[in-house]
C-alpha positions in Angstrom: 18.8 -17.8 -14.8 16.7 -17.7 -18.0 16.7 -14.1 -19.8 13.5 -12.4 -19.3 11.6 -11.4 -22.7 12.5 -7.8 -23.2 9.0 -6.1 -23.3 8.4 -2.7 -24.4 5.5 -0.9 -22.4 4.5 2.5 -22.3 1.8 4.8 -20.6 0.1 8.1 -21.4 -0.3 9.2 -17.9 2.8 12.0 -17.4 4.7 12.0 -14.2 4.8 15.2 -11.6 8.3 13.9 -10.7 11.2 16.0 -11.9 13.2 13.2 -12.5 10.6 12.2 -15.1 9.5 14.0 -18.1 5.6 15.1 -18.3 5.8 12.6 -21.8 4.5 9.1 -21.9 6.6 6.6 -19.8 8.2 4.3 -22.1 10.4 1.2 -20.5 11.7 -2.4 -21.1 11.6 -5.2 -18.7 14.9 -7.3 -18.4 16.5 -9.5 -15.7 18.3 -7.5 -13.1 22.3 -7.3 -13.5 24.7 -7.0 -10.1 25.7 -3.5 -11.2 21.7 -2.6 -10.6 23.1 -3.1 -6.9 22.8 0.7 -5.8 19.4 1.5 -7.7 17.7 -1.9 -6.8 18.5 -0.9 -2.9 16.7 2.6 -3.5 13.8 0.6 -4.4 14.1 -2.1 -1.9 14.7 1.0 0.7 11.1 2.2 -0.3 9.0 -1.2 0.3 11.1 -1.5 3.7 10.1 1.9 4.9 6.7 1.1 3.8 6.5 -2.3 5.5 8.1 -1.0 8.8 5.3 2.1 8.8 2.4 -0.3 8.5 3.5 -3.1 10.2 6.1 -1.7 12.8 5.9 -5.2 15.1 7.1 -7.1 12.3 9.6 -4.6 10.0 12.2 -2.2 10.3 13.6 0.2 8.3 16.5 -1.3 6.6 20.2 -0.3 6.5 22.3 1.0 3.9 22.9 -0.4 1.6 19.2 -2.3 1.7 20.4 -5.6 0.4 23.9 -7.0 0.2 25.5 -7.4 -3.3 26.0 -11.0 -1.9 22.0 -11.4 -1.6 21.5 -10.0 -5.1 24.7 -12.2 -6.6 22.4 -15.5 -4.7 19.3 -14.5 -6.9 21.1 -13.7 -9.9 22.7 -16.9 -9.6 20.0 -19.5 -8.6 17.7 -20.7 -11.4 14.6 -21.0 -9.1 14.7 -17.4 -8.8 14.2 -14.1 -11.3 14.5 -10.7 -10.2 13.4 -8.7 -13.1 13.3 -4.6 -13.5 11.7 -2.4 -15.5 13.9 0.4 -17.0 13.6 3.5 -18.9 17.0 5.1 -19.9 19.2 4.5 -17.1 16.7 4.5 -14.3 15.2 1.9 -12.3 11.5 2.4 -12.1 10.9 -1.3 -10.6 11.3 -4.8 -9.9 10.0 -8.1 -9.0 11.7 -10.8 -7.1 10.2 -14.5 -8.1 11.3 -17.6 -6.5 10.0 -21.0 -7.5 8.6 -23.4 -4.7 7.6 -26.6 -5.5 5.0 -28.3 -2.9 6.8 -30.2 -0.1 5.3 -34.6 -0.5 2.6 -34.7 1.9 -0.5 -36.8 1.9 -2.6 -33.7 2.4 -1.1 -30.7 0.2 -1.8 -31.1 -3.6 1.4 -31.2 -5.5 2.1 -28.0 -7.2 4.8 -25.8 -8.5 4.1 -22.1 -7.5 6.1 -18.8 -8.0 5.7 -17.0 -4.9 6.2 -13.1 -5.7 8.9 -12.2 -3.0 8.8 -8.6 -3.6 7.1 -6.3 -6.3 8.1 -2.8 -5.6 7.6 0.6 -8.0 9.1 3.7 -7.8 7.3 6.4 -6.2 6.8 8.6 -9.0 6.2 6.0 -11.3 3.4 4.4 -10.0 -0.1 4.2 -11.5 2.0 4.4 -15.4 1.6 0.3 -16.1 5.1 -0.5 -14.5 3.6 -2.6 -12.0 1.4 -4.3 -14.2 4.0 -5.0 -16.6 6.1 -6.2 -13.8 3.7 -8.8 -13.0 2.5 -9.9 -16.3 6.4 -10.6 -16.9 6.8 -12.5 -13.7 4.0 -14.8 -14.7 5.5 -15.5 -18.3 8.6 -16.2 -16.1 7.0 -18.6 -13.7 5.0 -20.2 -16.7 8.7 -20.8 -18.8 9.3 -22.6 -15.6 6.2 -24.9 -15.4 4.4 -23.2 -12.0 0.8 -23.6 -12.1 0.0 -20.6 -9.7 1.6 -17.1 -8.6 1.5 -16.8 -4.4 2.2 -13.7 -2.5 2.3 -12.8 0.9 0.4 -9.0 1.0 0.4 -7.3 4.7 -2.6 -5.8 6.5 -2.9 -2.2 5.9 -1.5 -2.0 2.5 -4.8 -1.2 0.7 -3.0 0.1 -2.5 -1.3 -3.3 -3.3 -4.6 -5.2 -2.1 -6.4 -3.2 -4.8 -3.7 -3.4 -7.4 -3.7 -7.7 -7.0 -7.6 -7.4 -6.9 -7.5 -5.8 -10.3 -5.3 -8.3 -11.6 -7.0 -11.5 -10.6 -5.5 -12.4 -7.2 -7.9 -13.7 -4.3 -7.1 -14.5 -0.5 -6.7 -18.2 0.0 -5.3 -18.1 3.8 -5.2 -15.7 6.7 -2.4 -15.3 9.2 -3.4 -14.4 12.7 -1.6 -12.9 15.3 -2.0 -12.4 19.0 0.4 -10.1 21.0 1.8 -12.4 24.3 2.8 -10.7 27.8 5.9 -12.0 28.5 
């Protein structure tokens, strides 16, 4: 896995959470390590619980830990995946998990390399302080270094905050997935 370009970002918005100081939030972006496993699971648990709340027909609350060490190890060892984290001191503030996909050979699809955002999670008290923006920007940089020409992600209906976030950063809808419940 190629190393992430460390970036120093800071925000001027104070936090109301006792785990964060009221000073500007300073953090850096780096690749995740296996030693981050439990802190990553805390972040994944937040997004898992949120998805289960808005789409219980698709998601359930994850167990403990939210992901196995083997899951994390496979991401770290795969050159077509990257897991970047925002770190302030020894605390993880957020993560972005990306994966490279090449369009399958087909007479109807444009031949492109895309980076898919599998997860983008920011710890609740660190939101709206530039962490998500920095993770997304670092993810886009990683995708460019891997010759991806587009970033793609799935946004679940009901996640209005994420929809507004991605809209502010230039992401737009390219398709919709429709569902109908069947009586069995």
